[in-house]
N, C-alpha and C positions, 0 to 999 in steps of 0.2 A: 322682367315683364311676362305676365301670363299670356300664353298663347291660346287662341280660339281653338276648339276641337276642329278636326279637319272637316267634318260635315257642316259645321256652322260657318267656317271660312268659305266653303264652297257655296253655301247659300248666299252669303253676303256678297261674294264676288258675282254670282249670277244676276242678283238684283242690281248691282252697281253697273253691270256691263251693258245694260240697255242703252242704246244710243240712236240718234236720228239717223235713219238710212233713207236713201232715195226710194221713193215709192212710185214716182211717175217721172219719166224723162222722155217726153215725146219731142222728137226733133232729129233731123238727119236726112238720109236719102233712102226713102221707103218706096219710091216709085221708079220703076225701070224706064229705060229710054222709050220713046224720044223725049228730049228736053222740052219742057213747056207743056207736056201732056197733062190733062186734067182728068182725074177720076171723079165721076159724079156719084153723089150719095142719093140713093133712092129713098123716099120717105115711106115709112110704114104705116102712117095714118095722117089723114088731112081732115081737120074739123074747123069750120069757120075760118077764122084768120090765123090758124095755128097748124103747123105740121111738126111731126116728131119722127125720129128714127130710133129704133130700138133693135138694131141688128148688129151683128158682130163684125167689126173691122172690115176686112176685105170682102166679105160675103155681101155687103151692102153697097160696095163701090163697083162702078163699071168703067173699064174692064177690071173685074175682081182680081184676076191673076197677077196684075202689075203692082199690087200693094202688099208690102211685107211688114207694115208697122202694127202696133197694138190696136185693139178695138177701142172705139170711142162712140159715144152716144149723144143725143142732144134733142133740143126742142127749139124751134125758130118761130117767131110770130110777127106778123104785119101789125105795126102799131100806128098805122094811119088808116084813113077811109079809102084808100086807092088799092083796089085789087084783092082777090082772095088769096088764101094760103098757097094754092097751087102755083101762084106766080112768084113765090119767094124762096123756092127750094134750090137756090144756088148754094149747095153745100158740096165742097170739092176738096180733094187732096191734090195740090198742084205741084208738079215736078219743077223744081227750080235748081239752078246750079249752086246757089248759095245755101241751099237747104229747102226741103219741102215745106209746104204751108197747109194749114187747114183754113179754108176760106169759107166764110158763111155770109149770106147776105141776099139781096134782091137783084136779079138779073135785069139787063136792059129790057125795057118794055115801053109800051105806049103810056103806062101810068107814070105820073109825075110825083115829086115830093115824097119819095119813098123813105119810110122809117121802119127799121127792123131791129129786133132784140131777141135774146134767148140765152140758152145754156149749151155748152159743150163740156162733156165730162168723161172720165175713165173710171170704171168700177173697180172695187177692191179685188175682185177675182183676177184682175189683170195688173194688180200692183207688182212692182219688181221685188219689193220686200214687204213682209208683214201682210201677205194677201189672205191671211186667216187671223182670227182673234180680234181684240179690240184695239183700235189705234187712236192716238191723240197727238197733240203738239207739245213740245217743250221748248226751252230757250235756244236749243240747237237746231230746231226745225226751221226751215226756210222755204220760200216760194218765189219762183221767177216765171213770168210770162212775157215773152218777147213778141211785140206786135210791130213788125217792120213796115207794113203796108196797109192800105185801105182805100176805099173810094167813097166819096161823099163830102159833105160839108164838115161834118165832125163825127167822131166815133171814139169809143174808149172800151176798155175791159176791166173787170174786177175779178179777183180770185173767188172761187165758189167751192163750198164744202158741204157734203151731205153727212150730217152728224146726228146719230140717234133718230134717224128718220126725218130730220128737219134740214132744209137747205139754209145756208148762211152765206152772205157775201161780205167780202173784206171792205173795211172803210177806206183802204188805200185803192186808188184806181190809176190807170194810165192817164196822161194828159188828154183832155177832151179837145183834141185837134189832129189834123192830119200828120201822118208820119211820126207819131210820138214813139218813144223808146220802149213802151210797154210798162211793166211794174215789177218791182222787187220788194219783197218782204223778208227782211233778214232774221226776224224773230217772230214766228207765227203764233207763239204762245202769248205775247204781249199785244199783238195785233187785235183790234176791236172788230167784232163781227156783228152783222145785223141779220135777223131772221127774214127769210125770203120765201114767198109762196109761189111755187112753179105750177100754176093752174092757168087755164084760159082766161079766167076772170081777173086774175091779179098778177099775171106774169110781168106786166108793164109797170107795176107799182113797186118801186124800190123801197128798201127798209126805211122806216121813219126814224130810226135810231140805230146806232152801232154801240151796244153796251155789253156785249158778250166777249169776254177774253178768250183767246185761242186755247188757253191752257184748260178751259172748262168744257170744251167741245169733246164729247165722248163718242166712242163707237163710230169712227169715221169710216164710211163705206163707199164714198165716191168723191173725187176732187176734179176741178176743172176751172172753167172761167164763164162769167157772164159777159155778154157783148152787147153793144148798141152801136147803131150806124144810121145816119139819115142823109138824105139828099133833098135840098131845098131849092127855091128859085125857079121852079117850073121845069127842071131838067128831067129827061126820060132815061138818063144814064143810071147805072147800078149803084147801090149803096152796100158796102160790104166791109168785113174786117178779116185780115189775114194774119194768123198766128204761126210763127215758125218754131218756137220752143215753149214747152210746158214743163216745168220742174217743180216737184214737191218733195219734201223730206218730212218724216214723221217718226214717232216712236210708239212702241206698244204701251198700252196703259199699265199702271203698276200692278193691277190685279192679274193681268195676263203674264207679266214678267214673273210675279210670285208664283203663279201656277206652273210655269216652265221650271222655275227654280226648285219648287217642291218635287216635281217629277224628276229632275236631276238628282236631287238629294236622296229620293227614294231608291233610285238605281245605285247610287253610291253606297248607301247603307246595305243593300242586298249584296253588293260585291264584297264589302268588308265582311259581312256575315259568312259568306262562302269561304273566304280566305281563313277566317278563324276556325271553321269546321275542318 
């Protein structure tokens, strides 16, 4: 049996060694005592029925010193006629014994029948793995979003991905009911995704179809979840969604892997050349 030259074997091994790694794993104990403490997220901008936060992690939370988790960002919108965006900025990290939660929604107020939705996401610069270069999904990539609690008549979440500058939502969603278990996508590559526009004019419009396979999503630069919650029946209580765990795994795109492999091959050949001299 003819052996591959050492440099070709090394190149083949480098290409084959790319595997799904955890890029986001939000969940755990990020907030210091006392138990039950809520760290409130300040909004960076309010416009019409929409508010956004574009600040990094703890620096946007109050008290900032009590949060040790990764940065997250988002946009939240009032999807009903009751109240301005200034009244929907219930965005918190809540300290719980069973694990801290990101809670987004609309606080108790005199307004009734509250309906809110939006995005919560983590940027590639804060990924645990592959925080540079092009990232995609393969058959070993998975997604899990645990949604243990909520407030309102119904609420749900979908996985969200920013790929090549375009947001996509997963066709899979958590059950549209109170206290659902969240969602799990075991194969993000075969999951079907729908294009989603995150602007004030169309934030409330869900994808009309889910026809994009996860394997074709390229240059992923942010991942997170879409949320929806509403309160009907004339109640003035809050409507919110609380997520305790966000886990995504992904792989570098083949072109990125090849680039690293070629770089490694170049170093190997230089080393061999020096030995020969």
